[in-house]
C-alpha positions as CSV (number, residue, x, y, z in Angstrom):
1,X,103.6,119.6,105.2
2,X,106.0,119.2,108.1
3,X,108.5,120.4,106.3
4,X,106.5,123.3,104.9
5,X,106.1,124.2,108.2
6,X,109.8,124.2,109.0
7,X,110.7,126.5,105.9
8,X,108.5,128.9,107.0
9,X,109.3,129.3,110.4
10,X,113.7,129.4,109.6
11,X,112.8,131.7,106.8
12,X,109.5,133.7,107.3
13,X,109.1,133.2,104.0
14,X,105.3,131.9,102.5
15,X,106.9,131.7,99.5
16,X,109.8,129.4,100.6
17,X,106.9,127.5,102.2
18,X,104.3,127.1,99.0
19,X,107.4,125.6,96.6
20,X,107.8,123.4,99.1
21,X,103.8,122.1,98.6
22,X,104.5,122.1,95.0
23,X,107.4,120.0,95.4
24,X,105.2,117.5,97.5
25,X,102.3,117.9,95.1
26,X,105.0,116.6,92.5
27,X,106.4,113.9,94.0
28,X,102.4,112.5,94.7
29,X,102.3,112.1,91.1
30,X,106.0,110.6,90.4
31,X,104.8,107.9,92.6
32,X,102.1,106.8,90.4
33,X,104.4,105.5,88.5
34,X,105.8,102.8,90.7
35,X,103.0,100.8,89.8
36,X,104.0,100.3,86.7
37,X,101.0,98.2,84.9
38,X,99.1,97.6,87.9
39,X,97.4,100.4,88.1
40,X,96.1,103.2,85.0
41,X,98.7,106.0,85.9
42,X,97.4,108.4,83.6
43,X,94.3,108.1,84.9
44,X,95.9,108.4,88.6
45,X,97.3,111.9,86.9
46,X,94.0,112.8,86.0
47,X,92.1,112.3,88.6
48,X,94.7,113.6,91.5
49,X,94.8,116.5,89.8
50,X,91.6,117.4,88.8
51,X,89.7,116.3,92.8
52,X,91.2,119.8,94.1
53,X,89.2,121.9,91.7
54,X,85.8,119.9,93.2
55,X,86.0,120.1,96.6
56,X,82.5,120.5,98.6
57,X,81.0,119.8,95.2
58,X,78.8,116.8,94.7
59,X,81.3,114.8,92.6
60,X,80.5,113.2,89.1
61,X,83.0,110.6,87.5
62,X,82.8,112.5,84.2
63,X,84.4,116.0,85.5
64,X,87.2,114.0,86.7
65,X,88.0,112.5,83.3
66,X,85.6,112.7,80.6
67,X,88.1,109.8,78.1
68,X,87.6,107.2,80.8
69,X,84.8,105.3,81.6
70,X,83.2,105.7,85.3
71,X,83.9,102.3,86.4
72,X,88.0,103.1,86.0
73,X,87.6,106.7,87.5
74,X,86.0,104.8,90.4
75,X,88.5,102.2,90.8
76,X,91.2,105.1,91.0
77,X,89.4,106.9,93.5
78,X,89.3,103.7,95.4
79,X,93.4,103.7,95.0
80,X,93.5,107.6,96.2
81,X,91.4,107.0,99.1
82,X,93.3,103.7,100.6
83,X,96.2,105.8,100.1
84,X,94.7,109.1,102.7
85,X,95.0,111.0,99.6
86,X,91.5,112.0,98.8
87,X,88.7,111.4,101.4
88,X,85.2,110.7,100.5
89,X,82.2,112.7,102.2
90,X,79.1,110.4,101.4
91,X,75.4,111.3,101.7
92,X,73.6,109.7,104.8
93,X,69.7,110.9,105.6
94,X,71.1,110.8,109.0
95,X,67.4,109.8,110.7
96,X,69.2,108.1,113.4
97,X,72.6,106.9,114.2
98,X,74.9,105.5,113.5
99,X,75.1,107.7,110.3
100,X,76.7,105.5,108.1
101,X,73.8,102.9,108.3
102,X,72.0,105.5,105.7
103,X,74.6,106.4,103.8
104,X,75.1,106.5,99.9
105,X,77.7,106.0,98.5
106,X,76.6,106.7,95.0
107,X,76.5,110.4,96.5
108,X,79.5,112.0,97.5
109,X,81.8,115.3,97.5
110,X,85.7,114.8,97.9
111,X,88.2,115.9,100.3
112,X,91.6,116.2,99.1
113,X,94.5,116.0,101.5
114,X,95.4,118.9,103.4
115,X,94.3,122.8,102.8
116,X,97.5,123.7,102.1
117,X,97.9,121.3,99.7
118,X,94.8,122.1,98.1
119,X,95.5,125.9,97.8
120,X,99.0,125.1,95.6
121,X,97.0,122.6,93.8
122,X,94.6,124.9,92.7
123,X,97.6,127.3,91.6
124,X,97.2,129.6,94.8
125,X,100.6,130.7,96.4
126,X,99.7,132.5,100.0
127,X,100.4,136.2,98.1
128,X,97.4,135.6,95.8
129,X,95.2,134.7,99.1
130,X,96.4,137.7,101.3
131,X,95.8,140.4,98.4
132,X,92.1,139.5,96.9
133,X,89.1,140.3,98.1
134,X,85.5,138.1,99.1
135,X,84.5,138.5,95.0
136,X,87.8,137.5,93.1
137,X,88.7,134.3,95.6
138,X,85.4,132.9,93.6
139,X,86.7,129.3,95.6
140,X,87.1,130.5,99.4
141,X,83.8,129.2,100.7
142,X,85.5,125.5,99.0
143,X,88.6,126.2,101.4
144,X,87.0,126.9,104.1
145,X,85.1,123.8,103.9
146,X,88.1,121.9,103.3
147,X,89.8,123.3,106.7
148,X,86.6,122.4,108.3
149,X,86.4,118.7,107.0
150,X,90.0,117.6,107.5
151,X,89.8,118.6,111.0
152,X,86.0,117.0,111.9
153,X,87.8,114.0,109.0
154,X,89.1,112.5,112.3
155,X,87.3,113.7,115.3
156,X,86.5,109.7,116.0
157,X,89.3,107.6,118.1
158,X,92.6,107.2,116.6
159,X,92.1,103.2,116.2
160,X,88.5,104.2,114.4
161,X,88.8,104.9,110.7
162,X,88.5,107.9,109.8
163,X,84.5,109.1,108.5
164,X,82.6,112.1,107.8
165,X,79.0,112.6,106.4
166,X,76.9,115.4,104.6
167,X,73.6,115.8,103.8
168,X,71.6,116.9,100.8
169,X,67.6,117.4,99.7
170,X,68.0,117.2,95.7
171,X,64.5,117.9,94.9
172,X,63.2,121.0,92.4
173,X,62.6,124.2,93.7
174,X,63.7,123.2,97.1
175,X,66.7,122.0,97.2
176,X,69.0,121.8,100.6
177,X,72.5,120.9,101.6
178,X,74.2,121.2,104.4
179,X,77.8,121.0,104.6
180,X,79.1,118.1,107.1
181,X,76.7,115.5,109.3
182,X,78.1,114.7,112.9
183,X,76.9,112.0,115.5
184,X,78.2,112.7,118.9
185,X,77.0,110.9,121.6
186,X,73.3,110.4,120.9
187,X,73.0,113.7,119.3
188,X,73.2,114.5,115.2
189,X,74.4,117.7,114.1
190,X,74.0,119.6,111.0
191,X,77.3,121.6,110.8
192,X,77.5,124.8,108.0
193,X,81.0,126.2,107.1
194,X,80.8,129.9,106.0
195,X,83.8,131.7,104.6
196,X,82.5,135.1,106.0
197,X,80.1,136.1,109.2
198,X,77.1,136.0,107.6
199,X,74.9,133.5,105.7
200,X,71.3,132.7,106.0
201,X,71.6,129.2,106.6
202,X,68.5,127.8,105.0
203,X,69.8,124.6,104.4
204,X,70.9,123.9,108.3
205,X,67.2,124.9,109.4
206,X,65.3,123.1,106.8
207,X,67.6,120.1,108.3
208,X,66.6,120.6,111.6
209,X,63.0,120.7,111.1
210,X,62.7,117.3,108.7
211,X,65.1,115.5,111.6
212,X,63.6,116.9,114.6
213,X,66.4,119.0,116.2
214,X,66.9,121.8,118.3
215,X,71.2,122.1,117.9
216,X,72.7,123.5,115.0
217,X,76.7,124.2,114.2
218,X,77.9,127.4,111.8
219,X,81.7,128.2,111.2
220,X,82.7,131.3,109.9
221,X,84.3,134.5,111.0
222,X,82.8,135.7,113.6
223,X,83.0,135.3,117.1
224,X,82.0,132.5,119.5
225,X,78.6,132.2,120.3
226,X,75.3,130.2,121.7
227,X,72.2,131.8,121.1
228,X,69.2,130.8,120.0
229,X,67.7,131.9,116.3
230,X,64.1,132.0,114.6
231,X,63.7,130.1,111.4
232,X,63.7,131.8,108.6
233,X,61.6,129.7,106.2
234,X,58.2,130.4,104.6
235,X,55.0,128.0,106.7
236,X,57.6,127.7,109.8
237,X,58.1,129.8,113.0
238,X,60.0,128.8,116.2
239,X,63.3,128.8,117.2
240,X,66.7,127.1,117.3
241,X,69.8,126.9,119.0
242,X,72.7,128.1,116.8
243,X,76.4,127.1,117.9
244,X,78.2,129.6,116.1
245,X,82.3,129.2,116.2
246,X,85.4,130.4,114.1
247,X,87.1,128.9,112.2
248,X,89.9,128.0,114.4
249,X,88.0,126.5,116.8
250,X,87.2,123.3,114.8
251,X,88.8,120.7,117.1
252,X,86.6,122.0,120.4
253,X,83.5,121.2,118.1
254,X,83.1,117.3,119.8
255,X,84.1,118.8,123.5
256,X,81.3,121.4,123.1
257,X,78.8,119.8,121.7
258,X,78.7,117.0,124.5
259,X,78.8,120.1,126.9
260,X,75.7,121.9,125.5
261,X,72.1,120.0,126.6
262,X,70.5,119.2,123.7
263,X,66.9,120.4,124.6
């Protein structure tokens, strides 16, 4: 990615930067052949190409390669994770810290290498993105979720293994999903990501009620604010505090949460 940034800095052309990103993706795919007979090269390539299409979604092995056993797809994912090509975001019950103590590795959603490479892998150029409206860009939410996730993944100390979690409750007619869950100090915070300025945040409210938490986070396209909000869930009333931040302030989130009283 530094090369793509340098090309844009020198040429001012996003199209030339897109060409560099495409070259990076091709290099990754070509590198799989170096492992020879030790790995299933075809499977690695298929999984590598399929992962960008499933960012922000619960990952099912069958959707990555329908012709391979789930155990083989799992092995391929493990290799890509070791190479930092993709990062699994595991479900956690989030009843306390550390979050990994209650994580379920059978339930995950993927993050890809980088949001810029993600757009290229999905066949979108910069020109495609800037000239479409909210309706035609169907994966705008996934792009925003990737952008926030790849930054939150490394909020820990540099010497610590990067990790990230989310929360999902799968019940008939009462399912909920919070994009990310963070632990900062002794606090546990649900994080929702929205591509626009508005959103219902019902899943975030469900999480706050069930886990008896008082502060939630929302990344969106609005101005930053910390305000008191009202629950909009049936049979529940009360208020909670919402820290609303624009996407570009994601790296400031740990500092802001440490500076915000939990009550």
